[in-house]
ZADREN-868172 format. One line per field, with one value per residue: residue in three letters; x, y, z of N, C-alpha, C in turn; residue number from 0. Coordinates in steps of 0.2 Angstrom, whole numbers, m for minus. Example, Ala and Ser with C-alpha at 12.3 -4.5 7.8 and 13.67 -1.06 7.14 Angstrom:
REM residues 2
type = (ALA	SER) $
nx = (66	64) $
ny = (m28	m11) $
nz = (39	35) $
cax = (62	68) $
cay = (m22	m5) $
caz = (39	36) $
cx = (66	64) $
cy = (m16	0) $
cz = (39	39) $
seq = (0	1) $
This chain:
REM residues 357
type = (UNK	UNK	UNK	UNK	UNK	UNK	UNK	UNK	UNK	UNK	UNK	UNK	UNK	UNK	UNK	UNK	UNK	UNK	UNK	UNK	UNK	UNK	UNK	UNK	UNK	UNK	UNK	UNK	UNK	UNK	UNK	UNK	UNK	UNK	UNK	UNK	UNK	UNK	UNK	UNK	UNK	UNK	UNK	UNK	UNK	UNK	UNK	UNK	UNK	UNK	UNK	UNK	UNK	UNK	UNK	UNK	UNK	UNK	UNK	UNK	UNK	UNK	UNK	UNK	UNK	UNK	UNK	UNK	UNK	UNK	UNK	UNK	UNK	UNK	UNK	UNK	UNK	UNK	UNK	UNK	UNK	UNK	UNK	UNK	UNK	UNK	UNK	UNK	UNK	UNK	UNK	UNK	UNK	UNK	UNK	UNK	UNK	UNK	UNK	UNK	UNK	UNK	UNK	UNK	UNK	UNK	UNK	UNK	UNK	UNK	UNK	UNK	UNK	UNK	UNK	UNK	UNK	UNK	UNK	UNK	UNK	UNK	UNK	UNK	UNK	UNK	UNK	UNK	UNK	UNK	UNK	UNK	UNK	UNK	UNK	UNK	UNK	UNK	UNK	UNK	UNK	UNK	UNK	UNK	UNK	UNK	UNK	UNK	UNK	UNK	UNK	UNK	UNK	UNK	UNK	UNK	UNK	UNK	UNK	UNK	UNK	UNK	UNK	UNK	UNK	UNK	UNK	UNK	UNK	UNK	UNK	UNK	UNK	UNK	UNK	UNK	UNK	UNK	UNK	UNK	UNK	UNK	UNK	UNK	UNK	UNK	UNK	UNK	UNK	UNK	UNK	UNK	UNK	UNK	UNK	UNK	UNK	UNK	UNK	UNK	UNK	UNK	UNK	UNK	UNK	UNK	UNK	UNK	UNK	UNK	UNK	UNK	UNK	UNK	UNK	UNK	UNK	UNK	UNK	UNK	UNK	UNK	UNK	UNK	UNK	UNK	UNK	UNK	UNK	UNK	UNK	UNK	UNK	UNK	UNK	UNK	UNK	UNK	UNK	UNK	UNK	UNK	UNK	UNK	UNK	UNK	UNK	UNK	UNK	UNK	UNK	UNK	UNK	UNK	UNK	UNK	UNK	UNK	UNK	UNK	UNK	UNK	UNK	UNK	UNK	UNK	UNK	UNK	UNK	UNK	UNK	UNK	UNK	UNK	UNK	UNK	UNK	UNK	UNK	UNK	UNK	UNK	UNK	UNK	UNK	UNK	UNK	UNK	UNK	UNK	UNK	UNK	UNK	UNK	UNK	UNK	UNK	UNK	UNK	UNK	UNK	UNK	UNK	UNK	UNK	UNK	UNK	UNK	UNK	UNK	UNK	UNK	UNK	UNK	UNK	UNK	UNK	UNK	UNK	UNK	UNK	UNK	UNK	UNK	UNK	UNK	UNK	UNK	UNK	UNK	UNK	UNK	UNK	UNK	UNK	UNK	UNK	UNK	UNK	UNK	UNK	UNK	UNK	UNK	UNK	UNK	UNK	UNK	UNK	UNK	UNK	UNK	UNK	UNK	UNK	UNK	UNK) $
nx = (546	544	541	531	522	523	519	503	501	502	492	480	482	477	467	450	435	424	423	435	442	439	443	457	460	457	466	478	475	467	460	468	477	491	500	492	498	510	512	508	520	526	529	537	549	563	562	568	569	552	550	555	549	535	528	532	525	512	509	511	499	490	492	489	475	471	474	466	453	453	455	443	433	438	434	418	414	419	411	399	402	402	386	382	386	379	365	350	339	324	318	308	298	279	275	270	255	246	237	221	211	196	181	177	167	154	154	154	139	133	132	127	114	111	109	100	88	90	83	69	65	70	82	98	102	112	120	128	138	136	126	113	104	91	87	92	84	73	64	61	52	53	55	59	61	66	74	85	91	99	113	120	120	121	131	138	143	157	155	163	164	154	146	134	126	115	114	124	126	135	126	114	107	102	90	88	94	81	74	79	80	65	64	72	68	53	38	32	40	54	69	83	93	108	123	137	134	132	132	133	137	143	147	146	137	135	141	151	151	141	131	119	104	92	75	63	48	36	20	2	m6	0	2	3	3	10	24	26	27	39	50	49	52	65	73	71	80	90	96	96	85	68	58	49	45	38	34	25	24	16	23	31	38	43	44	38	19	5	17	30	40	50	51	59	55	64	77	89	104	115	122	121	111	95	87	71	63	60	56	57	60	67	71	73	73	65	50	39	21	24	27	13	19	31	32	27	37	46	42	31	14	3	m8	m11	1	5	17	29	40	58	69	87	101	115	127	122	115	125	131	123	121	135	137	146	149	152	150	160	171	170	179	191	200	210	217	217	204	196	198	194	182	178	175	167	170	157	154	150	149	153	148	158	169	173	175	172	180) $
ny = (237	244	257	257	251	265	273	270	270	283	290	283	288	302	303	308	305	291	289	292	284	272	273	271	259	251	254	249	235	231	221	223	230	238	230	218	216	214	201	194	193	182	171	170	171	162	149	152	166	167	161	173	187	183	179	192	201	196	202	215	217	213	223	235	232	234	245	251	248	252	266	268	266	274	287	285	286	300	304	303	309	323	324	322	332	344	340	338	334	338	331	334	336	332	317	309	311	295	287	281	269	260	253	240	245	237	231	242	247	233	235	246	244	234	241	249	239	234	244	241	231	219	204	198	184	171	159	146	145	137	124	111	104	105	113	126	124	116	118	131	129	130	122	109	109	121	136	138	131	123	118	127	140	137	132	118	109	97	79	64	48	38	43	46	56	73	82	96	113	130	143	150	162	170	166	151	151	160	148	139	148	150	135	134	146	147	154	172	180	193	193	197	192	195	190	182	176	165	165	157	172	184	202	219	224	210	199	183	179	188	197	199	204	196	199	194	192	187	184	184	193	196	208	215	228	232	226	235	247	246	243	256	265	260	264	275	278	274	280	292	300	311	308	296	288	273	258	246	233	218	200	185	173	159	157	167	172	184	191	204	215	228	246	261	280	291	302	308	317	325	312	308	301	304	300	299	308	318	309	296	278	265	250	238	229	212	206	199	191	176	162	149	136	137	142	131	121	127	122	129	132	138	139	146	157	170	179	191	193	198	203	209	217	220	223	230	242	249	253	261	271	276	280	271	265	250	235	226	232	232	219	220	231	246	253	267	266	267	277	286	287	292	283	283	277	270	276	266	248	236	222	216	216	224	243	252	262) $
nz = (m54	m39	m46	m52	m40	m33	m40	m43	m30	m26	m34	m31	m16	m19	m26	m28	m28	m31	m45	m49	m43	m48	m61	m60	m54	m65	m73	m66	m60	m69	m83	m92	m87	m82	m73	m75	m88	m87	m78	m89	m95	m90	m96	m104	m95	m87	m76	m64	m64	m65	m53	m44	m49	m50	m37	m32	m44	m39	m25	m26	m34	m24	m14	m21	m23	m10	m5	m13	m9	5	2	m5	7	15	9	7	21	22	14	23	34	30	25	36	42	34	34	45	56	63	79	87	80	75	71	53	48	47	35	37	40	29	29	17	3	3	14	23	17	21	35	37	32	41	52	52	47	62	69	64	71	64	67	63	54	52	37	31	17	9	1	4	m11	m5	3	m3	m14	m16	m1	m4	m14	m27	m44	m49	m63	m65	m72	m63	m57	m65	m72	m79	m73	m57	m46	m44	m30	m32	m31	m26	m32	m30	m18	m7	m4	m3	m16	m16	m16	m19	m11	m20	m16	m1	4	10	22	29	29	38	48	51	56	68	76	74	74	81	67	64	52	46	30	29	17	6	m11	m25	m42	m61	m69	m77	m80	m82	m71	m66	m57	m54	m38	m27	m16	m5	3	12	19	30	39	50	57	63	58	46	31	13	17	26	23	11	19	28	17	13	25	24	13	13	24	22	8	14	11	13	10	m3	m14	m19	m32	m35	m44	m52	m52	m52	m42	m35	m23	m15	m14	m17	m28	m32	m40	m36	m39	m38	m37	m46	m53	m66	m64	m74	m72	m60	m48	m42	m27	m25	m31	m46	m64	m68	m66	m54	m54	m40	m30	m26	m20	m9	m3	8	1	3	5	6	20	27	23	33	43	49	51	39	39	53	53	42	31	24	11	7	m4	m9	m18	m11	m14	m25	m19	m14	m26	m30	m21	m20	m33	m39	m56	m61	m56	m55	m50	m36	m34	m42	m38	m29	m13	m18	m25	m17	m8	m20	m18	m5	6	21	39	49	65	76	83	73	64	59	69	84	84	70	67) $
cax = (540	543	539	523	520	524	515	497	498	501	487	475	481	476	459	443	430	424	425	444	448	438	449	464	458	456	474	484	475	460	461	472	481	497	499	490	503	518	511	507	526	531	528	543	555	566	560	570	566	546	550	557	544	531	527	531	520	505	511	510	492	487	496	485	468	471	474	460	447	455	454	435	429	439	428	411	417	419	403	394	402	398	381	378	388	375	359	349	333	320	316	304	291	275	274	268	250	243	230	213	208	189	177	175	159	149	155	149	133	127	134	122	107	109	107	92	83	87	78	62	63	74	88	102	103	117	120	133	139	139	120	110	97	84	88	93	78	65	59	59	47	58	51	64	63	66	82	90	94	103	121	123	116	123	137	136	149	159	157	166	161	149	145	125	123	110	117	126	127	136	120	112	102	104	86	89	94	76	70	83	78	61	65	75	63	48	35	33	49	57	74	87	99	113	128	137	130	136	129	136	136	149	145	145	131	132	148	149	150	139	129	110	100	83	71	57	43	30	15	m3	m9	4	m2	8	4	18	30	26	30	47	52	49	57	73	75	72	86	97	98	95	80	64	52	52	38	40	30	25	23	15	30	31	44	42	43	30	11	8	26	30	46	47	53	58	57	70	80	97	106	121	124	120	106	93	81	65	60	59	49	60	59	70	69	79	73	61	47	30	19	28	21	12	21	39	31	27	44	50	40	26	7	5	m16	m10	4	8	20	31	49	60	78	87	108	119	132	118	114	133	132	119	122	140	140	149	146	154	151	167	177	172	185	199	203	212	215	216	200	190	199	193	175	178	170	168	168	151	154	147	152	151	147	167	173	175	171	172	184) $
cay = (236	249	262	256	254	271	277	268	270	290	292	283	291	309	301	313	301	283	286	291	277	267	273	270	252	249	256	246	229	229	216	227	235	238	224	212	216	211	197	189	191	178	165	171	173	159	146	157	172	169	163	178	191	180	182	202	203	195	205	222	216	214	228	239	234	234	253	255	246	258	272	268	264	284	292	284	289	306	306	304	315	328	323	322	339	348	337	338	331	341	326	337	337	325	312	313	308	289	286	278	261	261	247	240	249	231	229	246	247	231	238	252	240	231	246	253	236	232	247	241	225	213	203	196	177	169	153	142	147	129	121	104	109	104	120	131	125	114	122	137	130	129	116	104	110	128	135	143	124	122	120	134	144	137	131	111	106	90	75	57	42	33	49	46	63	75	88	103	120	135	146	157	167	169	163	144	155	159	141	138	153	146	130	134	152	146	162	176	181	196	190	198	187	196	187	180	171	163	162	158	175	190	206	227	223	203	193	175	179	195	199	199	202	194	200	189	194	181	185	179	197	204	210	219	236	230	225	243	252	242	244	263	267	256	268	284	279	272	283	299	306	314	304	291	284	265	255	237	228	210	197	180	171	153	157	171	174	187	194	211	219	236	252	268	285	295	305	307	324	325	308	308	299	306	296	299	313	314	306	290	271	260	243	239	223	209	206	197	187	170	155	144	129	138	141	123	118	131	120	132	132	142	140	153	161	171	184	194	194	203	202	215	215	224	228	236	248	253	255	268	277	280	282	266	262	245	229	223	237	228	215	222	238	246	257	272	268	266	284	292	287	293	281	286	272	271	276	262	245	232	216	213	216	232	247	251	267) $
caz = (m48	m37	m50	m53	m35	m31	m46	m43	m24	m25	m39	m27	m11	m22	m28	m25	m28	m33	m52	m51	m42	m53	m67	m58	m54	m71	m75	m63	m60	m73	m85	m97	m84	m80	m68	m79	m94	m82	m76	m96	m96	m83	m98	m107	m91	m86	m72	m59	m65	m63	m46	m41	m53	m49	m31	m32	m46	m35	m19	m28	m35	m17	m10	m25	m22	m1	m6	m17	m4	11	m3	m6	13	18	2	10	28	20	11	28	37	25	26	43	44	32	34	53	60	70	81	92	74	77	66	47	48	44	31	41	35	30	27	9	2	3	21	25	16	25	42	37	30	46	58	49	49	67	72	61	75	62	70	59	54	45	38	26	9	4	6	0	m16	m4	6	m9	m21	m15	3	m7	m18	m33	m44	m52	m69	m64	m75	m58	m57	m73	m68	m81	m68	m52	m45	m40	m29	m35	m27	m28	m35	m21	m12	m9	1	m7	m20	m12	m20	m18	m12	m27	m13	6	9	13	29	30	30	45	54	53	59	74	80	74	73	76	66	60	52	39	31	22	15	m1	m15	m29	m50	m64	m73	m75	m85	m78	m67	m62	m54	m49	m32	m28	m8	m5	11	12	25	32	43	49	61	62	54	42	24	8	18	31	18	8	23	30	12	11	29	24	8	16	27	18	4	18	9	19	5	m8	m18	m22	m36	m34	m52	m52	m54	m51	m38	m34	m16	m15	m19	m22	m30	m34	m40	m31	m41	m35	m41	m44	m58	m67	m66	m75	m71	m53	m45	m35	m26	m21	m35	m53	m68	m68	m60	m57	m49	m34	m28	m28	m13	m9	3	8	m1	12	4	9	27	29	23	39	51	53	51	36	41	57	51	35	30	19	10	1	m7	m10	m19	m8	m20	m30	m16	m12	m32	m32	m14	m18	m38	m44	m62	m63	m50	m57	m48	m30	m34	m45	m37	m22	m9	m19	m29	m10	m7	m22	m20	0	11	29	44	55	74	78	82	67	62	57	75	87	81	64	65) $
cx = (540	540	533	518	518	518	508	497	498	494	482	474	477	468	453	438	431	425	433	446	444	444	454	464	460	462	476	482	468	464	466	475	487	501	497	494	509	516	509	515	529	531	536	551	556	561	562	568	558	545	551	550	537	527	527	525	513	505	509	502	488	486	492	478	467	469	469	454	447	452	444	431	431	434	421	412	417	413	398	395	400	390	377	380	381	368	356	341	330	314	308	297	287	277	269	261	249	235	225	211	199	188	177	169	153	149	151	140	129	128	128	116	106	107	100	87	82	83	69	62	67	79	90	102	110	118	127	132	137	132	116	106	92	84	87	85	72	61	57	53	47	58	60	67	64	73	87	94	98	109	124	122	120	128	135	142	151	159	159	162	159	147	140	123	121	116	118	127	131	128	120	109	104	97	85	89	86	71	73	80	71	61	67	71	56	43	31	39	50	66	77	92	103	121	129	134	132	131	134	137	142	149	147	142	130	141	146	147	149	137	122	108	93	80	63	55	38	26	8	m6	m5	2	5	9	12	22	31	30	37	50	54	54	64	74	75	76	93	100	98	91	74	58	53	44	39	32	31	23	23	21	28	39	40	41	39	23	8	14	26	38	44	53	52	59	60	73	87	99	114	126	125	112	103	85	77	60	63	55	52	60	64	68	76	78	66	55	38	30	22	23	21	15	30	36	31	33	49	46	35	21	5	m4	m16	m5	5	12	21	38	52	67	81	97	111	127	128	116	118	133	129	118	128	143	143	147	146	153	156	172	176	178	191	200	206	212	214	207	194	192	196	186	172	175	173	167	161	155	151	149	147	150	154	170	176	171	174	178	188) $
cy = (240	256	261	256	262	275	277	270	277	292	289	286	299	308	306	310	296	283	286	286	271	266	270	262	247	250	250	238	226	224	218	232	233	230	216	210	213	205	190	188	186	171	165	171	164	155	151	164	173	167	169	184	190	184	190	204	202	201	211	221	218	219	234	240	233	241	255	252	252	264	273	268	274	289	290	289	298	309	306	308	321	329	327	331	345	346	337	337	333	335	329	336	333	323	311	308	302	289	280	274	263	254	245	243	242	233	235	246	240	230	244	250	237	234	248	246	233	237	246	235	220	211	198	187	175	162	152	145	142	125	114	109	108	114	126	133	122	117	128	136	132	122	114	106	117	128	137	135	120	125	126	141	144	132	125	110	97	85	68	52	38	35	49	50	66	81	93	107	124	140	152	163	165	168	157	146	156	153	138	142	151	140	129	141	152	153	165	178	185	195	195	194	190	191	185	176	172	161	163	164	180	195	213	224	216	201	186	177	187	194	201	199	204	196	193	193	190	183	182	189	203	206	213	224	234	233	231	248	250	246	252	267	265	263	273	285	277	277	291	302	307	310	301	288	277	263	249	236	221	206	190	178	163	151	162	172	180	188	200	213	227	241	258	274	287	298	306	313	325	318	304	306	302	302	300	304	312	311	299	283	268	255	243	232	218	207	201	193	181	167	150	139	132	138	135	120	123	127	124	133	138	145	147	158	163	177	187	195	198	203	208	216	223	227	233	241	251	255	261	272	280	281	279	263	255	240	227	227	236	224	216	228	239	251	263	272	270	273	290	293	290	291	281	278	274	269	272	254	239	226	213	215	223	235	248	259	267) $
cz = (m45	m40	m50	m47	m31	m34	m44	m36	m22	m29	m32	m19	m14	m26	m24	m24	m31	m40	m54	m48	m46	m58	m65	m57	m59	m75	m74	m63	m64	m76	m92	m94	m84	m79	m72	m85	m91	m82	m84	m96	m95	m90	m103	m104	m91	m80	m65	m60	m64	m56	m41	m44	m49	m43	m30	m37	m40	m27	m21	m31	m29	m12	m14	m21	m14	m2	m7	m12	2	8	m1	2	16	12	6	16	28	18	17	32	35	25	33	47	43	33	43	52	65	73	84	85	75	70	61	49	44	41	35	36	35	26	20	8	3	9	24	24	18	32	42	38	38	52	57	52	58	71	71	67	69	65	63	59	49	43	33	19	6	6	1	m5	m10	1	1	m14	m16	m9	1	m12	m27	m37	m48	m60	m71	m67	m70	m57	m61	m68	m73	m77	m61	m53	m41	m37	m30	m28	m29	m29	m30	m16	m13	m6	m4	m9	m16	m18	m16	m20	m16	m24	m5	7	11	22	33	33	36	50	55	56	67	80	80	73	80	74	62	59	45	37	26	22	8	m4	m20	m35	m53	m69	m71	m81	m79	m70	m64	m61	m51	m42	m30	m18	m7	4	8	20	25	39	43	55	57	58	50	33	19	13	21	28	14	14	26	24	12	17	27	19	9	21	26	13	7	14	13	15	1	m12	m21	m26	m35	m42	m51	m55	m52	m48	m35	m26	m12	m18	m15	m24	m33	m36	m39	m37	m37	m37	m41	m52	m59	m68	m68	m73	m66	m51	m39	m34	m23	m26	m45	m58	m70	m64	m62	m52	m44	m29	m28	m20	m15	m2	2	5	5	10	8	16	31	29	30	45	53	50	46	35	47	55	43	36	22	18	6	1	m11	m12	m16	m10	m26	m26	m17	m20	m33	m25	m17	m26	m41	m49	m63	m55	m50	m51	m41	m29	m36	m44	m29	m18	m13	m22	m22	m9	m11	m20	m11	4	18	33	48	61	78	81	77	69	60	63	76	83	76	62	73) $
seq = (0	1	2	3	4	5	6	7	8	9	10	11	12	13	14	15	16	17	18	19	20	21	22	23	24	25	26	27	28	29	30	31	32	33	34	35	36	37	38	39	40	41	42	43	44	45	46	47	48	49	50	51	52	53	54	55	56	57	58	59	60	61	62	63	64	65	66	67	68	69	70	71	72	73	74	75	76	77	78	79	80	81	82	83	84	85	86	87	88	89	90	91	92	93	94	95	96	97	98	99	100	101	102	103	104	105	106	107	108	109	110	111	112	113	114	115	116	117	118	119	120	121	122	123	124	125	126	127	128	129	130	131	132	133	134	135	136	137	138	139	140	141	142	143	144	145	146	147	148	149	150	151	152	153	154	155	156	157	158	159	160	161	162	163	164	165	166	167	168	169	170	171	172	173	174	175	176	177	178	179	180	181	182	183	184	185	186	187	188	189	190	191	192	193	194	195	196	197	198	199	200	201	202	203	204	205	206	207	208	209	210	211	212	213	214	215	216	217	218	219	220	221	222	223	224	225	226	227	228	229	230	231	232	233	234	235	236	237	238	239	240	241	242	243	244	245	246	247	248	249	250	251	252	253	254	255	256	257	258	259	260	261	262	263	264	265	266	267	268	269	270	271	272	273	274	275	276	277	278	279	280	281	282	283	284	285	286	287	288	289	290	291	292	293	294	295	296	297	298	299	300	301	302	303	304	305	306	307	308	309	310	311	312	313	314	315	316	317	318	319	320	321	322	323	324	325	326	327	328	329	330	331	332	333	334	335	336	337	338	339	340	341	342	343	344	345	346	347	348	349	350	351	352	353	354	355	356) $
């Protein structure tokens, strides 16, 4: 016993690193170590011998384990002392720069277009994302047989059995806010209605949730010429170009009459979109003069007031301005994606709280 004790305590004292210490542990008190082998011999001893040798072996095992733990702690302290002697920290250095946050591109595009339309005299109106089908369809002159009212295109809210309330939907556009604005504010009126909308669609240029801004202007002498001027001023400001050419194509929307799709003159140079020049045309929005039935649904006399309306996809505007190829990237990307496109915040108060930077 004394020989084993002297042997291993001496080896432990001479160990210079934790690898050597682990080798000593295995040789001494491991499953196949010398102390373990000695304990296996207890079965061959007489009861009197076991009463003497057993406690001595346990005491030896405990002493070796204690010596191993003490040596391991001493080696750790020595390693820390060495690091403290060789490493240093200059506490006078400035802190590392922190990355500044930015608005999401959709939020940023919303801020920009809100500021532009504010300068054109439009206020902001917001509404619920869950609407009755009356506000979402009927008040906008959308007939019951219209494809947009089918469940394959619109998300209808579940109703419990016996619930007699009118059907509710996730709004498919922000046009319901136009009706509610007419009801609350009357005419004359100039508002934009930005916000999230929902449709059952998903591909490179469509997602189940996206964002729109719709505009409405009502007065006694508003015409398509006013609509054209407003859209031209908006496009020039948003895309930061000095001149722009718009093309109105006859179309059909239940809530406007006459209706027009609006194209913008553009060109593509090495995959980069250039607004206001070139020989190509690109559709950017729908518009028209507000249908008399829609004005009447808002509680305003269509014999006295008339106006124009337009609807623009905010996500699409952001894609065009920042060169983002896939609409789905807005929802499944991280901060590295935002930094790649170099979004910078507006140094103005925002709809999302406080200054944006």
